[in-house]
C-alpha positions in Angstrom: 28.7 57.9 -11.0 31.9 59.1 -9.6 32.5 62.9 -9.2 35.2 62.7 -11.9 32.8 61.1 -14.3 30.2 63.8 -13.5 32.7 66.6 -14.0 33.9 65.2 -17.3 30.4 64.7 -18.6 29.5 68.3 -17.6 32.6 69.7 -19.2 31.9 67.7 -22.4 28.4 68.9 -22.6 29.5 72.5 -22.1 32.2 72.3 -24.8 30.4 70.1 -27.3 26.7 71.1 -27.0 26.9 74.7 -25.9 30.2 75.6 -27.5 31.6 77.1 -24.2 35.3 77.9 -24.7 37.7 75.8 -22.8 39.2 79.0 -21.4 35.9 80.0 -19.8 35.6 76.6 -18.2 39.2 76.8 -17.0 38.5 80.1 -15.4 35.8 78.7 -13.2 37.8 75.5 -12.5 40.4 77.7 -10.8 38.1 77.8 -7.7 38.5 74.3 -6.3 37.2 75.4 -2.9 33.7 75.7 -4.4 31.5 72.7 -4.9 31.3 71.5 -8.5 27.5 71.7 -8.3 27.8 75.5 -8.3 29.9 75.4 -11.5 27.0 76.3 -13.9 26.0 79.2 -11.6 29.6 80.5 -11.6 29.8 80.4 -15.4 26.6 82.6 -15.5 27.7 84.8 -12.6 31.0 85.6 -14.4 29.1 86.4 -17.6 30.6 83.4 -19.5 27.2 81.9 -20.4 23.7 83.3 -21.0 20.7 82.7 -18.9 19.3 80.5 -21.8 22.5 78.4 -21.7 22.2 78.1 -17.9 18.7 76.9 -18.3 19.8 74.2 -20.8 22.5 73.1 -18.4 20.0 72.7 -15.6 17.6 70.8 -17.9 20.5 68.5 -18.9 21.4 67.9 -15.3 17.7 67.3 -14.3 17.4 64.7 -17.1 20.3 62.7 -15.9 22.8 64.0 -18.5 20.8 62.5 -21.3 20.0 65.5 -23.5 23.2 65.2 -25.4 22.9 64.1 -29.1 25.8 61.8 -28.5 23.7 59.7 -26.1 21.1 58.8 -28.8 
């Protein structure tokens, strides 16, 4: 999977499954110098998601992006 596909799938999951506002995602995306793999941690660090949401993101990532209802 290309980095662009990964990024888009992650953003889709955040917006559609966790209802993270696009503005919150855009705030973190303003830091292109940081690796995209740290994206979920930055959302949490900035207080834009809860620890429970962070846990769901990591579960989704660990399961190969397959926890989305849109994949069933």
